[in-house]
LUMDREN-123939 format. One record per residue (C-alpha): residue in three letters; x, y, z. Coordinates in steps of 0.001 Angstrom, whole numbers, plus 500000, padded with zeros to 6 digits. Example, Ala and Ser with C-alpha at 12.3 -4.5 7.8 and 13.67 -1.06 7.14 Angstrom:
BEGIN
@residu: ALA | xx: 512300 | yy: 495500 | zz: 507800 .
@residu: SER | xx: 513670 | yy: 498940 | zz: 507140 .
This chain:
BEGIN
@residu: MET | xx: 583098 | yy: 121486 | zz: 565861 .
@residu: LYS | xx: 585517 | yy: 122816 | zz: 568568 .
@residu: LYS | xx: 583131 | yy: 121102 | zz: 571218 .
@residu: LEU | xx: 583709 | yy: 117794 | zz: 569287 .
@residu: LEU | xx: 587632 | yy: 118285 | zz: 569096 .
@residu: VAL | xx: 587479 | yy: 118959 | zz: 572873 .
@residu: ILE | xx: 585607 | yy: 115894 | zz: 573526 .
@residu: PHE | xx: 587685 | yy: 113552 | zz: 571478 .
@residu: SER | xx: 590968 | yy: 115250 | zz: 573066 .
@residu: PHE | xx: 589546 | yy: 114398 | zz: 576465 .
@residu: LEU | xx: 588599 | yy: 110766 | zz: 575560 .
@residu: GLY | xx: 591983 | yy: 110429 | zz: 574110 .
@residu: MET | xx: 593825 | yy: 111579 | zz: 577232 .
@residu: SER | xx: 591604 | yy: 109388 | zz: 579412 .
@residu: LEU | xx: 592350 | yy: 106305 | zz: 577360 .
@residu: THR | xx: 595990 | yy: 106651 | zz: 577320 .
@residu: PRO | xx: 596836 | yy: 105277 | zz: 580883 .
@residu: ALA | xx: 594596 | yy: 102372 | zz: 580309 .
@residu: SER | xx: 596306 | yy: 101499 | zz: 576866 .
@residu: ALA | xx: 599814 | yy: 101790 | zz: 578492 .
@residu: GLN | xx: 598656 | yy: 099516 | zz: 581310 .
@residu: GLU | xx: 597276 | yy: 096981 | zz: 578694 .
@residu: ASP | xx: 600701 | yy: 097247 | zz: 576664 .
@residu: ASP | xx: 602497 | yy: 096482 | zz: 579941 .
@residu: GLN | xx: 600637 | yy: 093249 | zz: 580339 .
@residu: LEU | xx: 601108 | yy: 092014 | zz: 576614 .
@residu: ILE | xx: 602622 | yy: 088564 | zz: 575930 .
@residu: PHE | xx: 606281 | yy: 088015 | zz: 577146 .
@residu: ASN | xx: 606513 | yy: 091683 | zz: 578348 .
@residu: HIS | xx: 607460 | yy: 090359 | zz: 581776 .
@residu: LEU | xx: 609149 | yy: 087291 | zz: 583095 .
@residu: GLY | xx: 609175 | yy: 085701 | zz: 586549 .
@residu: ILE | xx: 611040 | yy: 083183 | zz: 588278 .
@residu: GLY | xx: 609397 | yy: 081352 | zz: 591451 .
@residu: ILE | xx: 609987 | yy: 078705 | zz: 593788 .
@residu: SER | xx: 607095 | yy: 076813 | zz: 595752 .
@residu: VAL | xx: 606532 | yy: 074485 | zz: 598432 .
@residu: GLY | xx: 603351 | yy: 072405 | zz: 599064 .
@residu: THR | xx: 601705 | yy: 069012 | zz: 598854 .
@residu: THR | xx: 603801 | yy: 068528 | zz: 595391 .
@residu: ALA | xx: 606964 | yy: 069107 | zz: 597321 .
@residu: LEU | xx: 609321 | yy: 071629 | zz: 596177 .
@residu: GLY | xx: 608875 | yy: 073498 | zz: 592789 .
@residu: ILE | xx: 610835 | yy: 075673 | zz: 590414 .
@residu: SER | xx: 609072 | yy: 077524 | zz: 587608 .
@residu: ALA | xx: 609268 | yy: 080244 | zz: 585140 .
@residu: SER | xx: 606172 | yy: 082437 | zz: 584365 .
@residu: THR | xx: 605170 | yy: 085185 | zz: 581878 .
@residu: VAL | xx: 602248 | yy: 087417 | zz: 581070 .
@residu: LEU | xx: 599947 | yy: 086641 | zz: 577925 .
@residu: THR | xx: 597435 | yy: 089428 | zz: 578452 .
@residu: PRO | xx: 596054 | yy: 091302 | zz: 581419 .
@residu: TYR | xx: 593630 | yy: 088289 | zz: 581732 .
@residu: PHE | xx: 596053 | yy: 085428 | zz: 581238 .
@residu: GLY | xx: 599352 | yy: 084309 | zz: 582759 .
@residu: ILE | xx: 601286 | yy: 081149 | zz: 582208 .
@residu: ARG | xx: 603730 | yy: 079092 | zz: 584459 .
@residu: ALA | xx: 605956 | yy: 076166 | zz: 583465 .
@residu: GLY | xx: 608229 | yy: 074275 | zz: 585766 .
@residu: ILE | xx: 609008 | yy: 071194 | zz: 587742 .
@residu: ASN | xx: 607915 | yy: 069824 | zz: 591134 .
@residu: ILE | xx: 610927 | yy: 067887 | zz: 592820 .
@residu: TRP | xx: 610225 | yy: 065325 | zz: 595636 .
@residu: PRO | xx: 613273 | yy: 064770 | zz: 597870 .
@residu: ILE | xx: 614973 | yy: 061368 | zz: 597634 .
@residu: ILE | xx: 613571 | yy: 059938 | zz: 600881 .
@residu: LYS | xx: 613186 | yy: 056377 | zz: 602090 .
@residu: LEU | xx: 610309 | yy: 055389 | zz: 604546 .
@residu: ARG | xx: 610239 | yy: 052012 | zz: 606305 .
@residu: SER | xx: 607391 | yy: 049633 | zz: 606396 .
@residu: ASN | xx: 606856 | yy: 045872 | zz: 607268 .
@residu: MET | xx: 604643 | yy: 043389 | zz: 605528 .
@residu: HIS | xx: 603638 | yy: 040005 | zz: 606921 .
@residu: LEU | xx: 604642 | yy: 036843 | zz: 604988 .
@residu: GLY | xx: 602399 | yy: 033880 | zz: 605170 .
@residu: SER | xx: 601370 | yy: 030732 | zz: 603531 .
@residu: ARG | xx: 598202 | yy: 029954 | zz: 601555 .
@residu: ILE | xx: 597486 | yy: 027369 | zz: 604329 .
@residu: GLN | xx: 595057 | yy: 029154 | zz: 606668 .
@residu: ASN | xx: 596522 | yy: 030142 | zz: 610028 .
@residu: TRP | xx: 599896 | yy: 028882 | zz: 609239 .
@residu: GLU | xx: 602733 | yy: 031110 | zz: 609949 .
@residu: THR | xx: 606164 | yy: 030773 | zz: 608338 .
@residu: GLY | xx: 607712 | yy: 029534 | zz: 611498 .
@residu: ASP | xx: 605247 | yy: 026673 | zz: 611325 .
@residu: LEU | xx: 606596 | yy: 025353 | zz: 607970 .
@residu: VAL | xx: 610306 | yy: 025243 | zz: 609203 .
@residu: LYS | xx: 609792 | yy: 021874 | zz: 610824 .
@residu: TYR | xx: 609231 | yy: 020401 | zz: 607358 .
@residu: VAL | xx: 612567 | yy: 021861 | zz: 605871 .
@residu: GLU | xx: 614711 | yy: 018842 | zz: 606849 .
@residu: GLU | xx: 612329 | yy: 016369 | zz: 605124 .
@residu: LEU | xx: 612330 | yy: 018555 | zz: 602051 .
@residu: ASN | xx: 616149 | yy: 018902 | zz: 602081 .
@residu: ALA | xx: 616330 | yy: 015114 | zz: 602323 .
@residu: VAL | xx: 615055 | yy: 014733 | zz: 598878 .
@residu: LEU | xx: 616512 | yy: 017957 | zz: 597273 .
@residu: SER | xx: 619993 | yy: 018223 | zz: 595519 .
@residu: GLU | xx: 622444 | yy: 020277 | zz: 597260 .
@residu: ASP | xx: 621866 | yy: 023494 | zz: 595273 .
@residu: GLN | xx: 618196 | yy: 023269 | zz: 595740 .
@residu: GLN | xx: 618397 | yy: 023096 | zz: 599756 .
@residu: VAL | xx: 615879 | yy: 025283 | zz: 601638 .
@residu: PRO | xx: 617380 | yy: 027402 | zz: 604495 .
@residu: MET | xx: 616529 | yy: 026336 | zz: 607959 .
@residu: GLU | xx: 615145 | yy: 029826 | zz: 608984 .
@residu: MET | xx: 612648 | yy: 031908 | zz: 606942 .
@residu: PRO | xx: 611524 | yy: 035430 | zz: 607637 .
@residu: GLU | xx: 607991 | yy: 036225 | zz: 608931 .
@residu: LEU | xx: 608282 | yy: 039765 | zz: 607809 .
@residu: VAL | xx: 609512 | yy: 041586 | zz: 604807 .
@residu: SER | xx: 611078 | yy: 044920 | zz: 605508 .
@residu: LEU | xx: 610469 | yy: 047370 | zz: 602857 .
@residu: HIS | xx: 611964 | yy: 050680 | zz: 601786 .
@residu: VAL | xx: 608986 | yy: 052949 | zz: 600533 .
@residu: LYS | xx: 610057 | yy: 055745 | zz: 598077 .
@residu: PRO | xx: 607561 | yy: 058515 | zz: 597083 .
@residu: LYS | xx: 608296 | yy: 059379 | zz: 593552 .
@residu: LEU | xx: 606128 | yy: 062545 | zz: 592919 .
@residu: THR | xx: 608527 | yy: 064428 | zz: 590757 .
@residu: ALA | xx: 606745 | yy: 065878 | zz: 587687 .
@residu: GLY | xx: 606783 | yy: 068803 | zz: 585324 .
@residu: HIS | xx: 603923 | yy: 071228 | zz: 584857 .
@residu: ILE | xx: 602517 | yy: 073756 | zz: 582548 .
@residu: LEU | xx: 599622 | yy: 075851 | zz: 584184 .
@residu: VAL | xx: 597543 | yy: 078784 | zz: 582714 .
@residu: ASP | xx: 596039 | yy: 081391 | zz: 585170 .
@residu: TYR | xx: 592875 | yy: 083285 | zz: 584257 .
@residu: TYR | xx: 592240 | yy: 086643 | zz: 586043 .
@residu: PRO | xx: 588645 | yy: 087575 | zz: 585767 .
@residu: PHE | xx: 589064 | yy: 090966 | zz: 587267 .
@residu: PRO | xx: 592703 | yy: 091828 | zz: 586316 .
@residu: ARG | xx: 592518 | yy: 095648 | zz: 587624 .
@residu: ARG | xx: 590558 | yy: 094876 | zz: 590841 .
@residu: SER | xx: 591814 | yy: 091461 | zz: 592219 .
@residu: ASN | xx: 594743 | yy: 088848 | zz: 591908 .
@residu: PHE | xx: 592168 | yy: 086114 | zz: 592257 .
@residu: HIS | xx: 592765 | yy: 083574 | zz: 589362 .
@residu: LEU | xx: 591410 | yy: 080368 | zz: 588096 .
@residu: THR | xx: 594068 | yy: 077861 | zz: 586917 .
@residu: THR | xx: 594095 | yy: 074891 | zz: 584350 .
@residu: GLY | xx: 596880 | yy: 072844 | zz: 582959 .
@residu: PHE | xx: 598500 | yy: 069549 | zz: 583642 .
@residu: HIS | xx: 601346 | yy: 067876 | zz: 585468 .
@residu: LEU | xx: 603396 | yy: 065209 | zz: 583626 .
@residu: GLY | xx: 605257 | yy: 062506 | zz: 585568 .
@residu: THR | xx: 606532 | yy: 058977 | zz: 585038 .
@residu: GLY | xx: 603347 | yy: 057483 | zz: 586347 .
@residu: THR | xx: 604993 | yy: 055795 | zz: 589306 .
@residu: VAL | xx: 604117 | yy: 057603 | zz: 592619 .
@residu: VAL | xx: 605459 | yy: 055118 | zz: 595134 .
@residu: ASN | xx: 607902 | yy: 052463 | zz: 594924 .
@residu: LEU | xx: 608433 | yy: 049660 | zz: 597398 .
@residu: HIS | xx: 611433 | yy: 047133 | zz: 597615 .
@residu: ASN | xx: 612825 | yy: 044882 | zz: 600446 .
@residu: ARG | xx: 615463 | yy: 046909 | zz: 602192 .
@residu: HIS | xx: 618079 | yy: 044298 | zz: 601536 .
@residu: ASP | xx: 618533 | yy: 043000 | zz: 598082 .
@residu: GLY | xx: 617919 | yy: 039187 | zz: 598024 .
@residu: SER | xx: 616747 | yy: 038951 | zz: 601651 .
@residu: LEU | xx: 613897 | yy: 036738 | zz: 600748 .
@residu: MET | xx: 616042 | yy: 034043 | zz: 598947 .
@residu: ALA | xx: 615086 | yy: 031521 | zz: 601601 .
@residu: VAL | xx: 611418 | yy: 032037 | zz: 600615 .
@residu: THR | xx: 612214 | yy: 031725 | zz: 596995 .
@residu: ALA | xx: 613922 | yy: 028289 | zz: 597718 .
@residu: TRP | xx: 610862 | yy: 027144 | zz: 599566 .
@residu: ASN | xx: 608584 | yy: 028224 | zz: 596766 .
@residu: ASN | xx: 610822 | yy: 026452 | zz: 594313 .
@residu: ALA | xx: 610781 | yy: 023148 | zz: 596285 .
@residu: MET | xx: 606863 | yy: 023337 | zz: 596238 .
@residu: LYS | xx: 607115 | yy: 022912 | zz: 592449 .
@residu: ASN | xx: 610145 | yy: 020536 | zz: 592450 .
@residu: PRO | xx: 609017 | yy: 016980 | zz: 591197 .
@residu: ASP | xx: 611397 | yy: 015398 | zz: 593727 .
@residu: ALA | xx: 609730 | yy: 017045 | zz: 596545 .
@residu: GLN | xx: 606061 | yy: 016244 | zz: 595757 .
@residu: ASP | xx: 605643 | yy: 013369 | zz: 597879 .
@residu: VAL | xx: 606702 | yy: 015409 | zz: 600940 .
@residu: VAL | xx: 604655 | yy: 018443 | zz: 599718 .
@residu: GLN | xx: 601532 | yy: 016434 | zz: 599188 .
@residu: GLU | xx: 601994 | yy: 014260 | zz: 602485 .
@residu: TYR | xx: 601813 | yy: 017446 | zz: 604653 .
@residu: GLY | xx: 599780 | yy: 019748 | zz: 602292 .
@residu: LEU | xx: 602607 | yy: 022222 | zz: 601819 .
@residu: GLU | xx: 601995 | yy: 025607 | zz: 600042 .
@residu: PRO | xx: 604204 | yy: 028594 | zz: 598776 .
@residu: VAL | xx: 605026 | yy: 031381 | zz: 601064 .
@residu: GLY | xx: 604308 | yy: 035041 | zz: 600222 .
@residu: LEU | xx: 602336 | yy: 038264 | zz: 600748 .
@residu: VAL | xx: 598611 | yy: 037965 | zz: 600905 .
@residu: LEU | xx: 597241 | yy: 041223 | zz: 599548 .
@residu: GLY | xx: 593485 | yy: 040993 | zz: 599595 .
@residu: ASP | xx: 592381 | yy: 038640 | zz: 596654 .
@residu: TYR | xx: 596085 | yy: 038267 | zz: 595501 .
@residu: PHE | xx: 598974 | yy: 036077 | zz: 596639 .
@residu: ILE | xx: 602439 | yy: 037611 | zz: 595811 .
@residu: VAL | xx: 605631 | yy: 035498 | zz: 596049 .
@residu: PRO | xx: 609236 | yy: 036866 | zz: 595760 .
@residu: ASP | xx: 611070 | yy: 036646 | zz: 592315 .
@residu: GLU | xx: 613963 | yy: 034385 | zz: 591557 .
@residu: ASP | xx: 616438 | yy: 036854 | zz: 592997 .
@residu: GLY | xx: 614664 | yy: 036847 | zz: 596438 .
@residu: ASN | xx: 613115 | yy: 040204 | zz: 595972 .
@residu: ILE | xx: 609713 | yy: 041923 | zz: 596038 .
@residu: ASP | xx: 609348 | yy: 045020 | zz: 593943 .
@residu: ALA | xx: 606080 | yy: 046943 | zz: 594076 .
@residu: LYS | xx: 605032 | yy: 050203 | zz: 592612 .
@residu: ILE | xx: 601813 | yy: 052267 | zz: 592751 .
@residu: LYS | xx: 601080 | yy: 053671 | zz: 589345 .
@residu: VAL | xx: 598723 | yy: 056440 | zz: 588083 .
@residu: SER | xx: 598390 | yy: 058318 | zz: 584799 .
@residu: GLY | xx: 601551 | yy: 060063 | zz: 583824 .
@residu: PHE | xx: 599426 | yy: 062878 | zz: 582403 .
@residu: ARG | xx: 597506 | yy: 064547 | zz: 585137 .
@residu: PRO | xx: 594979 | yy: 067276 | zz: 584341 .
@residu: TYR | xx: 594878 | yy: 070235 | zz: 586992 .
@residu: LEU | xx: 592026 | yy: 072365 | zz: 588036 .
@residu: GLY | xx: 592308 | yy: 075080 | zz: 590830 .
@residu: LEU | xx: 592093 | yy: 078562 | zz: 591974 .
@residu: GLY | xx: 594050 | yy: 080866 | zz: 594106 .
@residu: PHE | xx: 595361 | yy: 084579 | zz: 594630 .
@residu: GLY | xx: 598447 | yy: 086151 | zz: 593176 .
@residu: ARG | xx: 599913 | yy: 086769 | zz: 589976 .
@residu: ALA | xx: 601961 | yy: 084553 | zz: 587681 .
@residu: VAL | xx: 604433 | yy: 087673 | zz: 587338 .
@residu: PRO | xx: 603964 | yy: 090197 | zz: 590249 .
@residu: ARG | xx: 603546 | yy: 093901 | zz: 589406 .
@residu: LYS | xx: 606217 | yy: 094703 | zz: 591872 .
@residu: ARG | xx: 609718 | yy: 092989 | zz: 592101 .
@residu: ILE | xx: 608629 | yy: 090403 | zz: 594403 .
@residu: GLY | xx: 605303 | yy: 088715 | zz: 594977 .
@residu: CYS | xx: 603577 | yy: 085539 | zz: 596141 .
@residu: GLN | xx: 600941 | yy: 083160 | zz: 594822 .
@residu: PHE | xx: 598706 | yy: 080704 | zz: 596736 .
@residu: ASP | xx: 596922 | yy: 077765 | zz: 594955 .
@residu: LEU | xx: 594461 | yy: 075315 | zz: 595923 .
@residu: GLY | xx: 593340 | yy: 072631 | zz: 593368 .
@residu: VAL | xx: 593343 | yy: 068960 | zz: 592374 .
@residu: GLN | xx: 595248 | yy: 066666 | zz: 589890 .
@residu: PHE | xx: 593277 | yy: 064040 | zz: 588301 .
@residu: TRP | xx: 595258 | yy: 060891 | zz: 588642 .
@residu: GLY | xx: 592959 | yy: 058288 | zz: 586960 .
@residu: SER | xx: 592480 | yy: 054835 | zz: 588566 .
@residu: PRO | xx: 595687 | yy: 053797 | zz: 590466 .
@residu: LYS | xx: 597253 | yy: 050470 | zz: 589820 .
@residu: VAL | xx: 599526 | yy: 048276 | zz: 592129 .
@residu: VAL | xx: 602172 | yy: 046573 | zz: 590178 .
@residu: VAL | xx: 604148 | yy: 043857 | zz: 592092 .
@residu: ASN | xx: 606993 | yy: 042003 | zz: 590396 .
@residu: GLY | xx: 605628 | yy: 043078 | zz: 587146 .
@residu: GLU | xx: 602058 | yy: 041780 | zz: 587835 .
@residu: THR | xx: 599350 | yy: 044497 | zz: 587769 .
@residu: LEU | xx: 596828 | yy: 044194 | zz: 590418 .
@residu: GLN | xx: 593404 | yy: 045836 | zz: 590778 .
@residu: ALA | xx: 593798 | yy: 048470 | zz: 593689 .
@residu: ASP | xx: 590281 | yy: 047875 | zz: 594885 .
@residu: ARG | xx: 591106 | yy: 044153 | zz: 595246 .
@residu: VAL | xx: 594441 | yy: 044579 | zz: 597200 .
@residu: GLY | xx: 592976 | yy: 044993 | zz: 600639 .
@residu: ASP | xx: 594476 | yy: 046866 | zz: 603513 .
@residu: GLN | xx: 597548 | yy: 044886 | zz: 603911 .
@residu: LEU | xx: 599738 | yy: 047473 | zz: 602319 .
@residu: ASP | xx: 599424 | yy: 049277 | zz: 605605 .
@residu: ASP | xx: 597019 | yy: 052304 | zz: 606171 .
@residu: ALA | xx: 599156 | yy: 055025 | zz: 604416 .
@residu: LEU | xx: 599895 | yy: 052940 | zz: 601158 .
@residu: SER | xx: 596356 | yy: 051559 | zz: 601075 .
@residu: ILE | xx: 595039 | yy: 055249 | zz: 600953 .
@residu: VAL | xx: 597436 | yy: 056128 | zz: 598190 .
@residu: SER | xx: 596474 | yy: 053112 | zz: 596155 .
@residu: ARG | xx: 592952 | yy: 054336 | zz: 596058 .
@residu: ILE | xx: 593519 | yy: 057963 | zz: 595251 .
@residu: LYS | xx: 591995 | yy: 059177 | zz: 592016 .
@residu: VAL | xx: 592109 | yy: 062982 | zz: 592637 .
@residu: PHE | xx: 595420 | yy: 064468 | zz: 594415 .
@residu: PRO | xx: 594817 | yy: 067614 | zz: 596465 .
@residu: VAL | xx: 597215 | yy: 070327 | zz: 595631 .
@residu: VAL | xx: 598160 | yy: 073180 | zz: 598070 .
@residu: SER | xx: 600973 | yy: 075262 | zz: 596999 .
@residu: PHE | xx: 602588 | yy: 078628 | zz: 598181 .
@residu: ARG | xx: 604825 | yy: 080160 | zz: 595519 .
@residu: LEU | xx: 607290 | yy: 083147 | zz: 596030 .
@residu: VAL | xx: 607994 | yy: 084820 | zz: 592544 .
@residu: GLY | xx: 610436 | yy: 087479 | zz: 591558 .
@residu: ARG | xx: 609971 | yy: 089644 | zz: 588451 .
@residu: ILE | xx: 613011 | yy: 089558 | zz: 586156 .
@residu: PHE | xx: 611860 | yy: 092246 | zz: 583808 .
């Protein structure tokens, strides 16, 4: 009997530290605040412990407000005709058009665009630690939630394509049909693969690259959601699942695989991305 009491006492003493360690890692026992940087731009998040095996993070990734520049070529549906080739017909068109329908004598050959990345999104991520006492290695799942628009394009100066709009309106004007048919004139716009896009009535081209607003995430990394010490770090490598991107121009949805490469190299790549790579470094401090 005495031997059994000694054995149970020894087991109780040996289990006490482990139990204390597990209690220390129960839900909401600790809270961390972190900042991150990576392919999802800058991030701010809060994190807590669920069990020794699970941690959870919630926050937002903020993309700085920046504007990049890109130029796209304007052209006619007439093969090998530039917008400059059409100017010689403006006088004949204006001769049959009313004053408020006149076409300007100069038309741009390029549309200068502002390109604005829009990757700001919230996220909820769950970290799983398969070896919580031996390693900070973790597997992560969760999701990012954004507006769906990842890139926005708009001509740099509002209304800068009104000359093109005036020309295109003349192509449909009944008073100008004799001139249009005599010279085989066609509208002017952007040739995007299988698509032909014209400016809207305000002389603007507004384009968006859209993906799913709800983007599941899978990844792995090192570091804890809440560090055991006061300050810690976390490294993550994973992917967001964007779904099939869509290119929307002036409200018209285009199939990304039929747009071609006219968006320029970078935008053409973005319009085809279905899985977005995530590399992130997070510095986290334990509040309690």
